[in-house]
C-alpha angles and dihedrals in degrees: 000000000000119000120196124199112207122196120189126205120233089256092053091050089049091053091051091048093049090048089059092052096054115072094206097095133084110276091238091056090052092049092049091051091049092050091051092049093048094048092048092048092051100040102026088231138037125247117191125195113194115236119243112238113235121207117217115208 
């Protein structure tokens, strides 16, 4: 399984934060930005593990 560590610059974090303040985005984009910001605040960095795609037959 691949694990990706994502580090955001201060400017990138600022863009995510500003995205959450403006209500002119899709709600899913706002939620994704909030999740990224919370994980980074708690862990100091972001580690992403890609999801395995399951095939339903």
